[in-house]
C-alpha positions as semicolon CSV with decimal commas, in nm:
position;residue;x (nm);y (nm);z (nm)
1;M;-0,035;-0,016;0,035
2;N;0,296;0,218;0,099
3;H;0,454;0,162;-0,280
4;T;0,146;0,226;-0,373
5;F;0,081;0,520;-0,250
6;K;0,429;0,668;-0,345
7;L;0,353;0,623;-0,666
8;M;0,070;0,798;-0,707
9;M;0,280;1,133;-0,526
10;L;0,506;1,091;-0,775
11;L;0,275;1,015;-1,052
12;A;0,057;1,319;-0,968
13;A;0,360;1,554;-0,889
14;L;0,477;1,500;-1,260
15;F;0,146;1,590;-1,405
16;S;0,157;1,913;-1,176
17;F;0,478;1,991;-1,308
18;A;0,380;1,948;-1,700
19;S;0,043;2,130;-1,598
20;C;0,226;2,437;-1,500
21;S;0,517;2,470;-1,748
22;K;0,218;2,511;-1,959
23;D;0,052;2,745;-1,814
24;N;0,383;2,963;-1,738
25;D;0,466;2,906;-2,166
26;N;0,392;3,289;-2,249
27;T;0,500;3,289;-2,638
28;P;0,174;3,451;-2,690
29;T;-0,103;3,298;-2,916
30;Q;0,110;3,024;-3,078
31;A;-0,182;2,765;-3,141
32;E;-0,436;3,099;-3,277
33;K;-0,147;3,369;-3,472
34;I;0,080;3,245;-3,749
35;R;0,449;3,339;-3,711
36;I;0,553;3,560;-3,955
37;A;0,945;3,633;-3,874
38;E;1,161;3,702;-3,586
39;K;1,463;4,049;-3,578
40;T;1,667;4,135;-3,298
41;T;1,734;4,490;-3,241
42;A;2,083;4,667;-3,210
43;T;2,014;4,671;-2,820
44;G;1,903;4,290;-2,847
45;T;1,496;4,355;-2,854
46;S;1,345;4,041;-3,029
47;V;1,056;4,144;-3,190
48;T;0,841;3,864;-3,344
49;L;0,582;3,933;-3,620
50;W;0,220;3,757;-3,635
51;A;0,014;3,736;-3,877
52;D;-0,398;3,511;-3,785
53;K;-0,282;3,334;-4,146
54;S;0,007;3,254;-4,319
55;D;-0,084;3,433;-4,613
56;L;-0,081;3,864;-4,622
57;R;-0,330;3,954;-4,864
58;V;-0,408;4,242;-5,052
59;A;-0,689;4,370;-4,751
60;W;-0,699;4,449;-4,453
61;N;-0,501;4,244;-4,237
62;K;-0,426;4,233;-3,840
63;L;-0,068;4,215;-3,736
64;Y;0,092;4,121;-3,416
65;V;0,381;4,206;-3,228
66;S;0,514;4,029;-2,948
67;L;0,891;4,171;-2,765
68;K;1,152;3,997;-2,532
69;N;1,401;4,168;-2,397
70;A;1,772;4,021;-2,393
71;K;1,727;3,793;-2,117
72;G;1,426;3,685;-2,254
73;S;1,182;3,835;-2,092
74;A;0,871;3,963;-2,227
75;I;0,737;4,340;-2,309
76;S;0,468;4,507;-2,258
77;N;0,501;4,884;-2,230
78;A;0,730;4,941;-2,503
79;K;0,654;5,246;-2,787
80;V;0,563;5,021;-3,131
81;S;0,522;5,190;-3,460
82;Y;0,461;5,003;-3,802
83;A;0,545;5,198;-4,154
84;P;0,472;5,009;-4,463
85;V;0,597;5,081;-4,731
86;M;0,575;4,932;-5,084
87;D;0,927;5,014;-5,324
88;M;0,854;5,047;-5,762
89;M;1,177;5,087;-5,843
90;T;1,109;5,486;-5,939
91;M;0,868;5,540;-5,641
92;K;0,708;5,482;-5,306
93;H;0,476;5,464;-5,122
94;A;0,285;5,387;-4,758
95;A;-0,055;5,256;-4,673
96;P;-0,325;5,251;-4,475
97;V;-0,156;5,180;-4,115
98;E;-0,351;5,144;-3,759
99;Q;-0,095;5,141;-3,509
100;P;-0,045;4,850;-3,317
101;V;-0,114;4,900;-2,875
102;Y;-0,039;4,670;-2,661
103;T;-0,331;4,406;-2,551
104;A;-0,269;4,195;-2,250
105;E;-0,538;3,931;-2,268
106;K;-0,293;3,838;-2,608
107;E;-0,015;3,936;-2,499
108;L;0,045;4,137;-2,764
109;Y;0,089;4,461;-2,988
110;E;-0,231;4,480;-3,188
111;G;-0,239;4,714;-3,537
112;A;-0,308;4,686;-3,882
113;V;-0,201;4,741;-4,234
114;V;-0,404;4,795;-4,573
115;F;-0,174;4,671;-4,844
116;S;-0,313;4,763;-5,169
117;M;-0,149;4,581;-5,404
118;P;0,061;4,250;-5,379
119;S;0,435;4,197;-5,360
120;G;0,557;4,109;-5,764
121;Q;0,735;4,262;-6,053
122;M;0,539;4,609;-5,968
123;G;0,735;4,603;-5,629
124;A;0,794;4,524;-5,250
125;W;0,657;4,556;-4,971
126;T;0,850;4,610;-4,646
127;L;0,720;4,635;-4,249
128;T;0,926;4,869;-4,077
129;V;0,855;4,790;-3,713
130;T;1,039;5,075;-3,449
131;V;1,068;4,940;-3,107
132;D;1,173;5,239;-2,862
133;G;1,322;5,412;-3,127
134;E;1,489;5,134;-3,269
135;P;1,329;5,037;-3,588
136;V;1,401;4,676;-3,713
137;V;1,234;4,568;-4,054
138;F;1,034;4,253;-4,240
139;A;1,033;4,211;-4,607
140;L;0,667;4,065;-4,700
141;D;0,537;3,862;-4,942
142;I;0,196;4,036;-4,976
143;K;-0,062;3,839;-5,251
144;A;-0,319;3,941;-5,450
145;A;-0,677;3,860;-5,326
146;P;-0,850;3,580;-5,438
147;S;-1,050;3,500;-5,689
148;N;-1,396;3,734;-5,697
149;T;-1,325;3,868;-5,403
150;K;-1,210;4,254;-5,358
151;T;-1,211;4,361;-4,984
152;T;-1,053;4,707;-5,024
153;A;-1,127;4,953;-5,303
154;T;-0,930;5,331;-5,356
155;V;-1,147;5,557;-5,501
156;T;-1,168;5,936;-5,589
157;G;-1,378;6,180;-5,458
158;S;-1,613;6,435;-5,576
159;D;-1,381;6,648;-5,350
160;G;-1,060;6,561;-5,538
161;F;-0,912;6,311;-5,288
162;Y;-0,837;5,970;-5,284
163;Y;-1,083;5,791;-5,049
164;T;-0,927;5,366;-4,957
165;V;-1,233;5,166;-4,838
166;S;-1,129;4,885;-4,658
167;L;-1,366;4,519;-4,465
168;V;-1,310;4,485;-4,125
169;Q;-1,554;4,227;-4,094
170;P;-1,722;4,006;-4,211
171;L;-1,438;3,870;-4,247
172;T;-1,575;3,472;-4,294
173;P;-1,914;3,575;-4,414
174;K;-2,228;3,356;-4,355
175;M;-2,571;3,301;-4,470
176;G;-2,820;3,552;-4,263
177;M;-2,732;3,865;-4,130
178;N;-2,326;3,982;-4,027
179;D;-2,184;4,270;-3,831
180;L;-2,018;4,476;-4,099
181;E;-1,772;4,688;-4,018
182;V;-1,558;4,921;-4,271
183;L;-1,200;5,139;-4,256
184;V;-1,184;5,476;-4,462
185;N;-0,903;5,649;-4,481
186;T;-0,778;5,931;-4,759
187;R;-0,433;5,985;-4,890
188;Q;-0,232;6,294;-4,787
189;D;0,031;6,227;-4,928
190;M;0,228;5,924;-5,048
191;M;0,338;5,785;-4,720
192;T;-0,003;5,915;-4,532
193;F;-0,318;5,773;-4,506
194;P;-0,549;5,953;-4,240
195;P;-0,833;5,755;-4,118
196;V;-1,179;5,971;-4,250
197;E;-1,427;6,036;-3,981
198;D;-1,698;6,241;-4,068
199;L;-1,901;6,064;-4,372
200;V;-2,187;5,930;-4,392
201;I;-2,175;5,582;-4,585
202;E;-2,539;5,448;-4,745
203;L;-2,474;5,055;-4,837
204;I;-2,653;4,892;-5,031
205;P;-2,576;4,436;-5,082
206;E;-2,623;4,266;-5,424
207;M;-2,606;3,959;-5,566
208;P;-2,523;4,006;-5,941
209;S;-2,474;3,664;-6,023
210;M;-2,897;3,609;-5,838
211;G;-2,982;4,015;-5,991
212;H;-3,115;4,057;-5,601
213;G;-3,005;4,270;-5,273
214;S;-3,167;4,241;-4,941
215;P;-3,407;4,379;-4,665
216;N;-3,329;4,497;-4,306
217;N;-2,949;4,593;-4,374
218;V;-2,811;4,903;-4,162
219;N;-2,616;5,165;-4,250
220;P;-2,240;5,170;-4,086
221;V;-2,167;5,486;-3,886
222;H;-1,872;5,620;-3,737
223;T;-1,789;5,438;-3,393
224;G;-1,414;5,558;-3,407
225;K;-1,081;5,602;-3,577
226;G;-1,239;5,516;-3,940
227;H;-1,417;5,246;-3,805
228;Y;-1,751;5,260;-3,962
229;R;-2,003;4,960;-3,819
230;G;-2,321;4,884;-3,967
231;K;-2,553;4,533;-4,056
232;V;-2,508;4,337;-4,355
233;N;-2,752;4,067;-4,485
234;F;-2,665;3,742;-4,719
235;T;-2,996;3,627;-4,810
236;M;-2,783;3,322;-4,957
237;T;-2,451;3,197;-5,055
238;G;-2,254;3,319;-5,383
239;D;-2,133;3,650;-5,479
240;W;-2,216;3,968;-5,314
241;R;-2,085;4,376;-5,414
242;L;-2,131;4,601;-5,167
243;H;-2,189;4,919;-5,299
244;F;-2,107;5,238;-5,060
245;K;-2,228;5,564;-5,106
246;L;-1,988;5,798;-4,957
247;K;-2,126;6,135;-4,814
248;R;-2,002;6,434;-4,639
249;G;-2,357;6,573;-4,486
250;N;-2,607;6,632;-4,784
251;T;-2,276;6,610;-5,021
252;V;-2,229;6,300;-5,194
253;I;-1,829;6,286;-5,234
254;M;-1,867;5,894;-5,389
255;E;-2,134;5,718;-5,532
256;D;-2,012;5,393;-5,539
257;A;-1,704;5,249;-5,347
258;A;-1,756;4,913;-5,413
259;L;-1,617;4,603;-5,302
260;D;-1,688;4,236;-5,358
261;L;-1,736;3,914;-5,137
262;L;-1,786;3,494;-5,290
263;F;-1,866;3,250;-5,029
C-alpha cells in the first residue's frame, strides 16, 4: 500500500509540473496566430511578427508584435509603431496603417495594415517595426486577393481626394445577418493615409449573378478612428457586391465604392 501511495504521489507531481509548465508558456497565442518572422534590435530586443493567417493579402490585415528583452522576458510597455512601404523602384508609397497597441489579454501589440497591391514585378513590401526608437525591417510577401474577391478599394472623390474603403468584418461571411465594419482612409500624400471620421455611408448589397439585393441592412456609422459599423444581410451564399455611397453631410463624395465577396 505504501509503495502504491508513493507511486500515485509521484505521478500527481509529474502531472502538476507538466500542467504548470504548459500554463507558464507565455509565447503569445501560438495556437491561434501565425509566426511571420523574427528580428532583433541593435540593443538585443527580440521582435516577433505575427498574423491571423499565413498569407498576407491585398486587404486589411491584422498584424501583431511580441517583444522580449535580451534575458528572454516579455516586454509590455514599449512604444511600438508600424511603417509599411511599397518600393516600386522609381517611386515608393505607404499604406493605411493602424498603429499597434498592447493588449494584455493576448500579450501582443495589435495593429493593422491595408496592403493596396500585391508583391511581385511591380514592387516589394517592407514593414518597419520601431520599438522605443529602434527599427527592424521585415520583408513581406503580399498576395493578391482571391478570385472574385475585393475587400479594399481606392476611389477618387468628387472633392478630388483619394479614399480607401477596406472591409474589416465580416472576414468569414455567413448566410444571414452579419456584423459589418469598414475602415475609411484618405491619402494626404504618398506616405500618409489618415482615417476619415466625418462621413455618412449608405450601404446597398447586391448579388450580381442573381440580380437581387437583401432587406434589413443597417448603414454603417462612425465608431472611432475611421471605423464604421453596421449590419449586412446575406440571404444566400454566392457572390455579393457591397455598394457604399460616401457622403459628407448632404454632399455625395463617392457614388459607389464597391467591394466584392464570394462565399
